[in-house]
C-alpha positions, -999 to +999 in steps of 0.1 A: +000+000+000+013+034-010+004+067+006+014+097+026+030+091+059+001+105+080+025+112+109+015+142+129+040+169+138+033+183+173+058+207+189+086+189+205+115+197+228+145+197+205+180+187+218+206+194+192+203+213+159+172+234+157+149+221+130+132+247+108+094+248+113+088+270+083+113+261+056+117+280+024+095+266-004+125+259-026+142+240+002+113+215+006+119+182-012+092+157-024+107+125-011+097+089-017+107+066+012+109+029+004+112+010+037+094-021+048+101-020+085+075+000+104+097+014+131+124+025+107+098+039+084+080+060+110+113+073+123+125+083+089+092+100+080+093+119+113+129+131+107+120+142+071+088+159+079+104+178+108+128+192+082+098+205+062+099+178+034+069+161+019+071+123+022+053+095+004+060+059+015+063+026-003+067-008+015+088-025-011+106-019-044+076-027-066+054-001-048+083+024-052+084+018-090+046+023-092+049+056-073+077+067-096+056+060-126+028+081-113+046+111-098+079+130-098+101+130-068+131+151-059+147+122-040+141+085-033+154+070-001+156+033-009+160+006+016+182-021+001+166-052+017+128-053+012+103-081+005+091-088-030+117-065-046+147-050-029+163-016-034+190-028-058+165-045-081+141-015-080+169+010-088+181-012-117+145-013-131+142+025-126+174+033-144+164+010-173+131+029-177+150+062-176+170+052-207+139+059-227+125+088-208+158+107-204+150+115-168+171+108-137+155+106-103+181+107-075+181+075-054+200+072-022+205+037-006+195+032+030+211+001+044+226-014+075+247-037+054+284-036+062+297-064+040+327-055+018+316-042-016+280-033-005+285+005-011+301-002-045+272-025-054+247+003-046+266+029-067+272+004-096+235-001-101+229+036-104+222+049-069+234+084-063+245+080-027+245+058+004+230+065+038+239+041+066+214+028+091+207+036+119+201+070+105+225+097+119+210+132+116+242+147+104+245+122+076+208+127+067+212+165+067+242+163+044+223+141+019+193+163+020+214+195+016+230+180-015+197+175-032+182+207-019+210+226-035+206+207-068+169+217-067+178+253-060+207+251-085+233+265-061+267+253-050+263+228-021+293+244-004+274+277+000+251+262+026+263+256+062+257+222+077+240+217+110+260+210+142+274+175+146+253+150+167+262+142+203+290+116+207+279+080+211+287+066+245+291+031+259+258+025+276+235-003+264+211+024+254+227+058+247+198+080+258+214+112+245+219+099+210+185+083+210+166+114+220+188+135+197+176+113+168+140+119+178+143+156+184+138+151+222+103+137+216+098+110+243+061+106+234+071+095+199+098+073+213+072+056+235+050+050+204+079+033+186+090+012+216+054+000+222+052-010+185+085-028+187+077-045+220+044-058+206+061-073+175+090-089+194+073-121+208+061-133+174+094-125+158+113-145+184+090-174+178+096-172+141+134-173+146+132-202+170+110-222+146+132-213+117+163-225+135+146-258+144+136-262+108+170-252+094+153-224+075+182-200+070+163-176+048+137-170+075+163-165+102+180-139+080+147-121+074+136-119+110+170-111+124+174-083+100+139-070+109+150-069+146+184-055+140+172-023+122+149-010+150+175-019+177+202+001+159+178+030+156+171+027+193+209+029+200+207-006+215+242-014+202+247-047+221+214-062+211+218-049+175+252-065+172+240-099+184+210-097+159+236-090+132+256-120+143+225-142+140+218-127+105+253-130+091+258-165+105+226-176+088+236-159+056+268-179+057+249-211+061+262-216+097+230-222+116+250-236+146+267-203+151+234-185+144+217-206+171+244-199+197+242-162+189+205-163+192+208-177+227+229-147+237+206-123+218+174-132+238+184-119+272+201-089+256+169-080+238+150-081+271+175-059+287+173-034+258+135-034+260+136-028+297+161+001+292+140+017+265+109+014+287+127+032+315+137+060+292+102+064+280+089+067+315+113+096+323+099+131+321+116+161+305+123+186+333 
């Protein structure tokens, strides 16, 4: 299903760079966000809308291609791993269609992949940039600034970049970084955490079942779906263990994946407890 984000924009306490509430018209981009994970999608939409951009969403590469056939976008933020059609395949299809139309829609990859050659693979298929997940606001602002300046036909170096984000610490959940990413909005964080907490039990059952049935593809899918939100929540230990499960399954080593999953379960519970505690705190 394709449509506008529908995310509301109530005033929020902002910690970090001040986000413009009334951006200039020529600075507002029409963005297509292709992302299948609900937590990651809602977070990206919130960050983009707070910066004054209009966002449509697609849940996989096929929906993104339909949207691109029906409308013009200044920028596409394309998740690499999605069901039905991933970002690599969707971008390849888009670039093929543009050979006839003569158009070029900017596409920036969004991925948590860290395997050697992934960045080169994204660029080789015709993507215009690469944005790592979890999303860092400085990197996002740099990407947006590039395409705003293209839209405005000015030199990108003429625009000053926002301040750098707060340094990442060593806690299981880095509260400063997490709240910085959300503009200090604990209410929105609570919404994301509740959504994630509700999804976790069924996802853990899916991984356990897949490990018993030696279904590596399912292990990869579910571990990846858990890893993305955990990284966005700054739950670095839990995200790293989810990545270990995912990569071991991708290598066909389900024994290692199973061992990593045993370590992942208690770490996930600790991460959820820590996130819940942060949500319960009140801004002074």
